[in-house]
VEXTOR-507294 format. One record per residue (C-alpha): residue in three letters; x, y, z. Coordinates in steps of 0.25 Angstrom, whole numbers, plus 2048, in hexadecimal, padded with zeros to 3 digits. Layout:
residues N
ALAXYZ ...
//
This chain:
residues 209
METF9DAA445F SERF8EAA1462 ARGF84AAC467 GLNF84AA3475 ALAF92AA2477 LEUF94AB2477 PROF98AB9482 ILEF8CAC0488 ALAF8BACE48B VALF80AD848F VALF81AE648C HISF77AF1494 LEUF77AFE48A ASPF71B0C48D GLUF75B1A486 SERF72B2948A CYSF71B35485 LEUF71B4348E GLYF67B4C487 ASNF63B4247D GLYF5BB47471 LYSF5DB56475 PROF66B6146E GLYF75B6046D ASPF7FB55470 ASNF7AB4B47B PROF85B43481 GLYF80B34482 GLYF86B26488 ALAF84B17487 GLYF87B0E492 GLYF88AFE492 LEUF89AF449C VALF90AE7497 GLUF8CAD949E ILEF95ACD499 ARGF98AC049E THRFA7ABF4A3 ALAFAFAB34A9 ALAFAFABB4B5 GLYF9EABC4B4 ILEF97AC64B1 GLNF9FAD44AC ARGF97AE24AB ARGF9FAEC4A4 GLUF9AAF949C PHEF9DB04492 PHEF98B12491 LEUF99B1D485 HISF96B2B481 ALAF92B35476 PROF92B44477 ALAF88B4546D THRF7EB3A46C THRF6FB3446E ASNF6AB29477 ASNF67B20469 ARGF77B21465 METF7BB20472 ALAF73B11473 LEUF78B0E464 ALAF88B1446A GLYF84B0B476 ALAF81AFE46F ILEF8DB00465 ALAF97B01471 ALAF94AF5479 LEUF94AED46C GLNFA1AF2467 LEUFA8AF1475 LEUFA2AE3479 GLYFA7ADE46A GLNFB6AE246D LYSFC0AD9469 GLYFB6AD1461 ASNFAFACE46F ARGFA2AC7469 LEUF96AC6474 CYSF89AC3475 LEUF83AD0479 LEUF76AD647D ILEF75AE647F ILEF6AAEA487 SERF64AFA485 ASPF5AB03488 SERF5AB0947A GLUF51B05472 TYRF57B0C466 LEUF63B04467 VALF5CAF646A LYSF4FAF845F GLYF5CAFE454 VALF63AF3455 ARGF5AAE8457 GLUF4FAEC44C TRPF53AF8444 ALAF62AF6442 PROF61AE943A ALAF57AF0431 TRPF60AFB42F GLUF6DAF442C LYSF64AEB421 ARGF62AF941B GLYF6EAFE419 TRPF6EB05427 THRF61B0F423 ARGF53B0E427 LYSF44B11423 GLYF3FB20426 GLYF4FB27427 VALF5DB2542E ILEF62B1D437 GLUF66B27445 ASNF72B21449 LEUF76B1B43E GLUF85B18441 LEUF83B1444E TRPF7AB09448 ARGF82B05440 ALAF8DB0444A LEUF84AFB451 TRPF81AF4448 GLNF8FAEF443 SERF90AEE454 LEUF86AE3457 SERF90AD844E LEUF9BAD945A HISF8FAD2461 ASPF84AC9462 VALF7CAD2468 GLNF6CAD546C PHEF66AE4470 ILEF5DAE447A TRPF54AF047F VALF50AF2490 ARGF49AFD493 GLYF52B09498 HISF50B0E4A7 ALAF47B044AB GLYF50AFD4B5 HISF5AAF44AD PROF66AF64B6 LYSF71AF34AB ASNF69AFE4A1 GLUF69B074AA TYRF7AB054AE ALAF7AB0649F ASNF71B1349F ASPF7CB1A4AA LEUF87B154A3 ALAF81B1D497 ILEF7FB294A0 ALAF8AB2C4A5 ALAF92B2A498 ALAF89B34492 THRF8AB3C49D LYSF9AB3C49F GLNF9BB3A490 GLUFA5B2E492 THRFA8B2248B SERFADB14491 SERFBBB0F48D GLYFB3B02487 VALFABAF6491 ILEFAFAFA49F ALAFADAF64AB SERF9FAF64B2 GLYF9AAFF4BD TYRF8CAF84BB HISF8FAEE4C9 ARGF91AFB4D0 TRPF85B024CA LEUF7AAF94CD ALAF7FAF74DB THRF7CB064DD LYSF6FB044D6 GLNF6AAF84E0 SERF70AFF4EC SERF66B0A4E7 GLYF5BB004E6 HISF5BB004D7 PHEF5AAF34D0 PROF58AEA4DC GLYF5CADC4DB TYRF62ADE4CB ASPF6DAD44C8 PROF75AD74BD ASPF7CACB4BB ALAF6FAC24BA ALAF69ACC4B0 PHEF76ACA4A8 VALF74ABC4A9 ALAF66ABB4A5 LEUF6AAC3498 GLUF77ABB496 ALAF6EAAD495 ARGF65AB448C LEUF70AB5483 ALAF77AAA485 ALAF6CAA3481 GLYF69AAA473 GLUF5DAB1476 ARGF5CABE46E PHEF55AC8476 PROF4AAD1473 ILEF4BADF46F LYSF46AE247E GLUF49ADC48B GLUF42AE2498 
//
């Protein structure tokens, strides 16, 4: 199947670690908002996961692995755009990991932190035609903010979803807009714009404002 013929999906990822960097076990979570076009129109679903003792960076990697593997179940292959505010994840997968893999998963100047997660992510990339891009966190991107809320809730409640589930994004956005946030924002139009770029075969820059 050609790249252009693959179903197109966009995933907005975020991660959380309560007490990140402090001594002791710091609970964390990750969340993802999935957008895909089906015969019924644009559909939105979500997933979230938790860990009892982790870091922001580990949860960013875990969230990306979960997205790739959950969406690749039963051999499903997508033209996939993953949008994250984790520079560690996006720069790592686009700039660092290719060199590490060529050197047998070693790096100059010391060990690779979170090596087992990097290797799992690298293996999972083959499931889809996937690109990763970075957006600035807490900068008014509604879908990134929703993924952030999913991640914080997963970390706080220590809950993991049963796969990819129905999304509460539309209700969340309506509540936010009724309070004056994100005025005029059209989530469908935002998806359609990215969908068109992916369908045209665009290779995205590492940073998307």
